[in-house]
C-alpha positions as CSV (number, residue, x, y, z in Angstrom):
1,M,11.3,8.3,54.6
2,Y,10.7,5.4,52.2
3,Y,12.9,2.4,52.2
4,S,13.5,2.7,48.4
5,N,15.0,6.2,48.9
6,I,17.4,4.8,51.5
7,F,18.2,1.8,49.4
8,L,19.1,4.0,46.3
9,K,21.1,6.4,48.4
10,E,23.2,3.6,49.7
11,N,23.7,2.0,46.2
12,P,23.6,4.8,43.6
13,L,24.9,2.5,40.9
14,L,21.5,0.9,40.9
15,F,20.1,3.9,39.2
16,A,21.8,2.5,36.0
17,Y,19.5,-0.5,36.1
18,I,16.4,1.6,35.4
19,P,17.4,2.8,31.9
20,I,18.8,-0.7,31.2
21,F,15.5,-2.3,32.1
22,I,13.6,0.2,29.9
23,L,16.0,-0.5,27.0
24,F,15.6,-4.3,27.3
25,S,11.9,-4.0,27.6
26,F,11.8,-1.9,24.4
27,G,14.0,-4.5,22.7
28,L,11.6,-7.2,23.7
29,V,8.7,-5.3,22.2
30,V,10.7,-4.8,19.0
31,L,11.6,-8.5,18.8
32,C,7.9,-9.4,19.2
33,I,6.9,-7.0,16.4
34,W,9.7,-8.5,14.2
35,Q,8.5,-12.0,14.8
36,F,4.9,-10.9,13.9
37,I,6.2,-9.4,10.7
38,A,8.3,-12.4,9.9
39,F,5.5,-14.9,10.3
40,G,2.9,-12.5,8.8
41,S,4.9,-12.1,5.6
42,Y,5.2,-15.8,4.9
43,H,4.4,-16.8,1.3
44,K,4.0,-20.4,0.2
45,P,6.9,-21.2,-2.3
46,E,5.8,-21.6,-5.9
47,Y,7.4,-23.8,-8.5
48,F,7.8,-22.2,-12.0
49,K,8.4,-24.6,-14.8
50,G,12.0,-24.6,-16.0
51,N,13.4,-23.3,-12.7
52,L,15.5,-25.5,-10.5
53,Y,14.3,-24.2,-7.1
54,Y,11.0,-23.1,-5.7
55,S,10.5,-19.3,-5.5
56,S,8.8,-17.3,-2.8
57,G,7.7,-13.7,-3.4
58,Q,9.2,-12.0,-0.4
59,S,9.4,-8.3,0.2
60,I,12.8,-6.7,-0.6
61,V,12.5,-4.5,2.5
62,L,12.0,-7.5,4.7
63,Q,15.0,-9.3,3.1
64,V,17.2,-6.3,3.8
65,L,16.0,-6.0,7.4
66,N,16.6,-9.7,7.9
67,A,20.2,-9.4,6.5
68,I,20.9,-6.6,8.9
């Protein structure tokens, strides 16, 4: 018998760590993708005559996702 089987039989609560680890790993991948989208969608701000502030043409979808 393998030691891992004995270990999990003695501590069955450790089975909960497996889905938690998978969930956190998936979350890390999602955060990396989100960072790529955030830096990849960067637009240099433009100044339009008569406006007080610079304006950047950002995607509405990305602004909504960022607000969430």
